[in-house]
N, C-alpha and C positions, 0 to 999 in steps of 0.2 A: 938748897940742899935737896935732894931726891927723897921722897918720903918712903918709908917702909911699914910694911904692915904684917904682924904675925897671925897665921891662920890658926884659930884654936880648934881642935878636934870637936866633932859633935859625936858624944857618948852613947847616944841613942840611935834607934833605926829613924829613917826620915818618914813624917807623915806631911807633907806641905803642898800648897797651890802657889804658884809663881807665874808672873806676867812679866816677859820681856819686851824691851822697846820694839818699836817698827823695824824693818828691813832696811840697812844701810843701801843695799843694791837696789832696792825698790826705790827708796826714796830718792837717791841720785838720778835714776833713770826716769823717775816721775818729774823731777825739776827739769831735765833737759826736754822731756817730751811736752811737758807744759808750756815751756819757752818755746819750743818750736809751733806750738799750735797757735791758733787764732781763738783769742777771749780768755776768761777767767776759769781757772783750776784751782780748786780747794783739795788739798793733800791732807787727807785725817790719818791719824795713827803714825804720823810722819817721825823719823828719827831725828832727834837734837842731839848731834856729838860734835866732835872736831871736825870730821870729814864732810858731813852735811853741810856745816857751817861754812867751810870752807867754799864749797859749790855754791852755795846760796849766795854768800860774799862777794863771789866772782860774777855772778849773774846780775847782781844791783850795781856793781862797778861797771858792767856793760851797758847798763841803762835800763834793766828790767825792773819792773814794780813788783819786788817781792816782799810780802809780809810773814814776819815769823811770829807765831803766836804760841810759845811753848808751854803756857799754862792750858792752853786747849789741845795740845800736842797736834796743832795743826801749822801748815804752810799754806799761803795764797799767793798765786803767782798770775800775772796778765800775760799769755802769749803774744807773741808779735807776727806770726805767719811765716817764720823763717827769717824774720828780719833783725839784725844787731844795731841798736841804737848808737851805741859809742863806736868812734871811728879811729879811737888809739887809745890802748890800754896796757899796763902792765898788772899782770894776774900773778899772784903767788899762791901755790898749790900745797905747800908744807910738805908732808909724806902723803897725801891723799892720791892714791894710784888712779882711782875712778875719776876724780877730778882732772887730775893732769891729762888723762888719755881722752876722756869726753870732751873736754875743753879743746883740745888740740885739734880735733875734727871739727867741732863745733865753729870754731872761728873762722874755717877755711870757707865758709859758705857766707861770711859777712863781706864788707867791704871796708878796708883799712889796715892798721898796721898793730899787731899785738904782740906782747912778748909775755910767755909763760913760764915762770921759774917755780922751784920748790927747795926744799932744804937739802942739807949734805947728802942724807941717803936717797931722797927721791932723783937726785942727780945721778946717782949711782944706779938706780933702777933703768932697765931699757925702755926706749919710746923709738929707736931707729926704725924697726919694722912697719910703725903706724906711720912715721913720717915718709918713709919710702912708698907706701902704699897710697897716701895722700898726694905725694908729688907725681905718682902715675895717674891719678886722675886729674892732673893739672893744677894742683895747688902749688903755691911758691912757699915753701918752708925752710928755713935754715937752722941747723941743729949744731949743737955744741960738738967739740971733736971725741968726745967720750961716748956718742951715740946716745946722750940722755939731755936732761933739761940743762939750761935753758933753750927754748926753741922760740924763732922769731917767725911771724906768720904775715907774709904781705897779701892781703885778701882782696879779692876782686870776683867773688862769686866761685863755687866749684863746676869746673867744667863736665866732669863726669868720665865716663868711658870704662876701660877693661882695667882692673888692678889684680897683682897677685900678691898673696901675703902669706908667711907661714902662720900655723895656728897652734904651735906648741910654745909659744914664749908666753902671752898672756892672751886671754880669751877676750879681755877688755878692748884690744885693737879691734878685733872684728865686731864686737858690741857698738863700740864708737863709730866706726864706718856705717854700720846698718842703720843706725839711727838718723844720722844726719843725710844719709843718701837721697831721701825723697826730695830733697832742697837741692841737689845739684841741676845743672841746667839741661843734662841729658840724660837718659838711664845709665845706672851703674850697675856694671857686673863685677864679683868678687870671686876670684879662684884661689882656694887653699892650695899651698904647696905642700904641705905636711899634715899628718893628722892635727885635730882640734883637741887640746886639753880643756878642762872645766866646760864640757858642752852644756850642762844644765844652765850656766850663765847665759849663753846663748839662747838657749831655750828661753829663760827668762825675759831677755831682751825683744826676742819675737813676738812672746805673748803679750808684752805691754806695748808694743809697735800696734799690735792689733786691738788692743784695749783702746788705741787712740784713734784707730780707724784706718792703720795702713796695713795691707799684707803684702808679702813679696812671694817671688818665686824660688824654689831652691831644689837641688839635688842633693839629699843626704846633709853632711857638713863640708862638701867639698865646693859646691856652687852656689851662688844667690845672686839674683838679679832685681834690682831694685828701680821702680820705674818713677819719675817725678810725679809727688802726691803732696797733698795737704794733710797734717794731722789735725783732728778734729779735738777741741777741748772735751773733757769729760764732765766738767762741771765739779763734781766731787768725785774723786779717786782714793779709796781706801788703801793703806799700805798693810799687809800682812806683819806679824810679829817676825822678828829676824829668827831665821831656823839655824843661822850659824850661832848667835847668842844663846839659843835653846839648847844647842848641843852641850853646853857645861851642865845645865839642869836636867838633862835628859841622864846624863854620865853619872849625876853625883848618886843616885839609889844603887847603881852597880858598884860603887866605891863603898858606900855606908849602909847598904842594905835600906829597906824601906820603899816608900813608893812616894814619886812627886808627879803632880799634875801641872802641866804646861796650859794656860788658858790661850785663847785667840790664835790658835794655831792648828792645823791640822795635815793629815798624810797627804792630802790634796793640795797641798802648798805649791805655787808656782817655783819655790825655790827648791834648788837641788840638795842643799844640805839637809832636808829633811830625811835624805835616803841614810843618813848617819842613824836613823832608827833600826834599819835591816841590820847594821852591823851588831848594835847591840843584841837585837834577837838572836844572831848566830852565837853570841856569847853567851846565850843563857837567860838574858834578861825577858821580862813579859811586857809588851807593848798593847796598850788599850786605847781606843780612839772612841771619842764622843762626837757630838755635832760640832763642838768649837773648842775642843782641847785632846790633847793626848797624855795619857798617863804612863809612866815607867815605872816598873817594879823589878828591883834589884834580884840577882840569883845567888843562892848559896855557894854556888859551884860556877864562878865567872871562868869561862873558857878563852884562851888565846886562839888566835885565827890569823890567815893570811888576808890582808885587805889591799885591793887595788884602788887608792884614793885619788886619781887622777882627775876624776870629775866633782870630787870633794875635798879639795886640798885643805880649805880652811877649817876643817874640822879633824885633820890628822894629828893635830897636836892633844886634841880631845881624847883621842883614841891612845895616844902615847903616855897620857897621865893614868889611863886605866889599867895599861897592859901589865905595869909591875904587881898588880892585885890578881891578874889571871892565874890559872893553874898550869897553864901552857905557854909556851912562847908567842908572841906576836909579830909578825913581820907587815910592816907597812912600805908599800912601794908605788911607784907612779906618781910621784910628788916632787921631781927634779925641777917643777917650776917653782914650788915653793922656796927655793934658794935665792929668787929674786923679789921676794916679798919685802916686808918692813925690815925683817933681817933675814939671813939665811936660815930658816926655819928648820931645815935638816940637822945642821951642824948645831946650832943653838940647841934645841931638844935634844940631842944626844948628849952634849956637853952638861946640861943641866940635870938628865937623868942619872949621869955617871957621877955628879957632884954628889946625889942621893945615895950612890951605894949600887946603884941598880946596873947589871951588866947589859950593855947595849952595843949592837953593831951598827956602824953605818955604812950606806951604800950610796952608790951616785944618786939614786932616786929613792932613798928611803930609810929605813933603819930595822933591825930586828931587836925587839925588848924581851929579855928574860924575866921571869918570875921573881920577885924579890922578898921575903920573909922578913927581912930588917931593914928598911929604908931610914937613912941617917937624917938626923936634923940638918938642916943648911939653909942658908940665905941665897935664893934663887934670884939670878940676874934675868932681867927682862929683855934687855936688848933694844929696849923703846919699843917693844912689839906687844901691842893689847893682847894678842892672842898667847902669849909665852905667860902673862901675868895670869889669865883668865883660868888657863887649863892647868897650869901647876899649883894653884890655889887648891883645886879640888883634892890633890895628895894631901895637903893639911887637913881636909876635912876627917882624915882618919890618923893621919901621922902626928904626932906632937913634933914641936921645934921647927916649923917650917915658915919661913918669913919670906915675904916676896918684896923685892927692893921696885922703887919707882913705880908705885902703884898707881899713879896719876896717868899713866900712859894708856889707861882703859878709857880714857875721854874720848879717843879715837872714835869708838863704836858704842860703848856703852858706859857712860859715865857714872852711873850708880851701880855699877855690878857688885861692888863690895856688899853695899847696903842691901840689894836683893840677895846676895848669897846668904847675908846673915838671916833672913826670913826662913830658911831651911831649919833654923834651930825650933 
């Protein structure tokens, strides 16, 4: 039976200090880059969640020495310089998009036969453009008729060459190609046939590749050239606190007033979702930065705005939870790609706001949310999407009678989210 949780409003202004777990995006990239390197890497402040566990388990199944030390918030991995020990494996990715996309590309540089599958939702999520791009580079990959998982990879090393791919489905496709391309047999050129969504995630990929000793040639976000190279183990690689997870706590004082400090994160973060702070400032909040923390103070006059969130779609639900408390309407646009995430996040967000009595208009690439003075009590459906559960819980910090169903879905990226939320009291 799925568990539910009623969020009890906080009757006072906030005055809290919070620390959120390490970044999922950085942890899974670090695992892949460490596996591709030669030698041992300690990944500190690593995220321990469903998505990172799936990725680490897959690497272990493929024959890598991966040690998980949750008490020390640390992972240790011995990289094999582009070699994959196991020659035959069947890997299960659940609904972990990064694991499915990164592993699909990674396995093509191996030598053997591999099958990659996921749960029912992951089978619906697109992977066809990545498979096509890998095939253009000489990989042999068979895909299900639905253009999703399962995929079968008959690997004998990746030849390389020129590939073309769209950039408007998922930036994870490009990130996956970029990270494995140094181990192709000849140089790889990637040309994008459309504009790129979620550019900050590709910036993160490039920055972390550079951290591990590989730089590439590029022309904006249209063309990338990667020459054969070897990643170098960092010895120790520290993961930043997760900016997507931090967004909920950045937003809390905008709803409840008061101040919340987030530790071990800064506006100099490699993660694009730190730009959510810019949105809060435009809405009237005050943002103060220290050497290793950020503080957000709420405003008595929270203003609505129009926000193009194509580069930070994972924080769109956080903004949607804030919007009913603003004095003017809020329009979120540029997030058509969010329809192919853990759920159709545009449709799901609109449905649950409507359930609360909020007037909302759904658009193909976003929504317009109107101020609401009397939000109704309701049980919020999460659609098994961790971001639905975390974002809508914020509304319950101010509005009585709000219950979140299937709260366990937060284990995907932030297993102790509701315990940390309680510390705001």
